[in-house]
C-alpha positions, 0 to 999 in steps of 0.5 A: 324522303323521310330525311327531308319531311325530319330536315322541314320538322326541325327548320331546316328548308332548302334555298327554294323553299326559304325563297318561295316563302319570302315571296308569298306574299308580296305574290299574293299581293300581286295576284289579290290587285290584278284581279281586282285591276280586272274586275275595275275594268271589266266594270267599266266597259260594262257601265260605260256600254251601259250609259251610251245604250241607255242615251242611245235608246233615249234619242232614238227619236233624235237620231232618227229626226237627224237622219231624216234632215239629211244626218248621214250614218258617219254623223250620227257614229262621231256623235255616239263615239264623242259623247262616248269618249268624252265622258271615259276622257271626263271620268279617266282624269277623276281617275288620275287624280283621285290615285295620285292623292292614294298612289303613297298608300299602296307604294310600299307594295308596288315594285320598281315602279314609283307612285306616280309613275307617268308611264304606267298612267299612260299604259292604264289610261290607253287601255282604259280609254280603249275599252271606252272605245269598243264599248262605244261602238254597239251601240253606235251602231245601233244608232248608225242602224236607225231607220227615220221612219221608225225612229219618229212612230218611236214613242 
């Protein structure tokens, strides 16, 4: 054990230590990008949920009138989910355009992935649309349960 510490003091290192030292910075950057990506995904889901909840709350009276005039719960469900996914797709389109513009800045951090890799963009887009769909479900369920009489009295 003593000889290992003496070797380290003189600059002698094992191959495993050399390897760990060589990949420490890229590993840290990958971890940092992963944490920020997960945080951005959570913020996107909470944002979509918040916006749709607000829109449903603002349109409670309208939804009640539609249901009183014969709209089915499926129509209300499709309307709310459609609105949420439309907002998500618009945001996704803007995000893809911006990310294509700034992708060159992180090219040095990517390993075996190009800056404009279509599979990476497709995977991220699919995940964001799925998260948006899941964030739309609770407000749509609430809107579907609106009682027309209570909604007409709502002020």
